[in-house]
N, C-alpha and C positions, 0 to 999 in steps of 0.2 A: 556459529557458520553459517549464511545464508543460502540458500539452493543455488543462486548461479556457483559462487563459489565454490559450492561443493561439487557438483557436477563439471565444472572446470580442474577442478582437484582430480576427482575421478579419472575424467578423460586424458589428463595428462599421465595419472599415473599407469593405465592401460597401455598410452602410447609409447612410454619407454617400456615397460614389459615387452611390448609389441616388438619394438626396434631390440631390446637386449635378446630375445630368444631368436630374432630375424639372425643378428649373429650368431647368437650361439651354432644354429644352423647350419650358414656359410661356414663359419669358421672349425667347425668339430666335427660336426656329425656328418656333413657330407665331404669332405676328407677326408673322415675315419671311413665312409662307407665307400669312396672310392679306393682306400687303399684294400680293401678286403673284397668289394666286386669286380674292381678293375672302369668300373662306370661311373660319374657323378651322375646317370639321369635316374630319377626316380618315375614310377608311374604316376603319381600323383601330380607330377610337374611335368608332366607329358600331355598336352592337348591334341584331338584327335586320332587317339590308337586305334590299333586292330587287334585281332587275336593273334597273327603272326609277329607282329611286331612285341607282344608282352610275352610271347613264347622265345622269342630270340633276347628279348632283355633278362627273363628271368632264367634263359639258359646262362646269360653272360654271368648273371650274379653267384651261381652256383649255390651251393646247401650254404655253405656257410653268410654270403650275402645276403641270402632270402634271411638267415635267420636275423641278422644285424638288421632287416628292414624292420623286425619288432619294434626295435628302439625308436627307429623314425616314425614309426606308426604311432606309437605313445606319444611321441613328442608333437607328432600333429595333434592329437586330441587336445593335450594343452593349449596348444598354438591356438586352434581353434576357437576354444573358451576364452582365450585372452582376445583374440581381434572382434569376437560376438560383442565379451562387453566393452572393450574399446570405441567400436561404430555405435552401441545405444548410450552408452554414458557421451558421447561425442556429437549425436545428434541429441538429446536432451540437453547438452547443453547449449548448442547453437539455439534450438526452439527457443528456450528459457530467453537467453541472451536477446534475440529476437523482439520476444514479448516486453521484454521488462526493460531494454535500453530501445527500440525501435518501433514498441507500439505496432507490432506486426503480428498477425493472428493466424494460427490456424484454425482449420475445422477439426475436431478430433479426429476423424478416419484419415485423414492426412497425418495427422501427429501420428496415430499406434501403425500404419501404416510404415512408413520412413523409421520411426525410432524401434521399434518393436517387428515388424512383419520382415522388414527389407535383412537386416541384421541376421533375423533369426534364419530365414531361408539360405542365407549363405553359409551358414552354421550346419542347417539341417544337409544340404547336398554335400557339404565335404563329410557329414558323418556317414552319408549312405555311400559315399565313394569310399571311406576307409571301410566299410563293412565288406564292399566288391572287392576292394583289393585284397583285404585277408582272406576271404575266400578264394581270389586268385589265387594268390601264396600259398593255401593249404590245400589247394585241390591240385595244384603243379605235381606232374604234366599232364593229368588229364583233367583239364581247365574246360567248365561248358563254356561256350562261346558267347552264352548271355550273359555270365560276370561282366566278359569285357566289356561288351554291348552298353551294358547296364552301369559298369565303372566310368567308362568315358561319357557317356551323357553326362554324369553327377558333377565327372571332373567340369567337362566344360560349362557348366550351370553354376557350380561355385565359382568360377574363374569370372564367370561373366558378372554374376551379383555381387561378388568381392569387389568387382572394378566399379560396378554402378554404384556401390556405397562408397567409395571414395572417390569419385567422380563428384557424386551428389552434395557431399561434405565441403568438396574444393567449390561448387556452387553456390551454396550458401553462404561458405566464408565469402565469397564475391561479393554476394547480395548486403552482407553488411558492411563489408567496406562503399559499397556503393552508396548505402543510406546513412553511412557516415559521411562519406563525402555532399551529400546531397544535404545534410543537414547544417554542415559547414559554409554551404552558398546562400 
C-alpha cells in the first residue's frame, strides 16, 4: 500500500471512530448523565464559566452526578486521543496528496507545525482542562478559584484550536479542489 492510500485509510478510520464516539456521547452518555444529574451541561462543554457557575453546576450534579462524571472524563480522554490522531492523519494525507498530485510543497516548519503541533496543542489543552476539571470535582465544595480559572482558559484554548484544525482541513480541501479545477482548464 502506498503512502497516500495508507494515510487516506488512517484518516478515514479515525474519522469514523470520531463520529462513532460523538454519537455514543450524544445518544448514550449525556442522556444517562442527564437522568442522574438533571442536567446535560458538562463543565468541559461550557465556555467562559466562572467560580459561581461551577459551584451551581456541581450542586445540580449532586454526588451521583459528580461520580458519573468520572465516566464522562474517561470517555473524553479516549475521544481526545482519537481526534488527535484524526487531525494528524488527515493533515498528513492532505499534505501528501498536495505533494504527489499537485506538486504543491510545504516547507518543513509549516509541515511540522500543521501536521503535528496544531493537533497536539489541541490535545494538550484538552488534557490540561481534564486535569483541572478532575481537581475541581475532587475538591468540591472547597474549590480553589485558580482551578476554575485555569480550567476555563484551557477549555477556551481547546475549542479554539479544535475549530482551527477543522477550518484548516476544510481550507486545504478547498485548495485541492481549486488546484484540480485549474488543472482541468
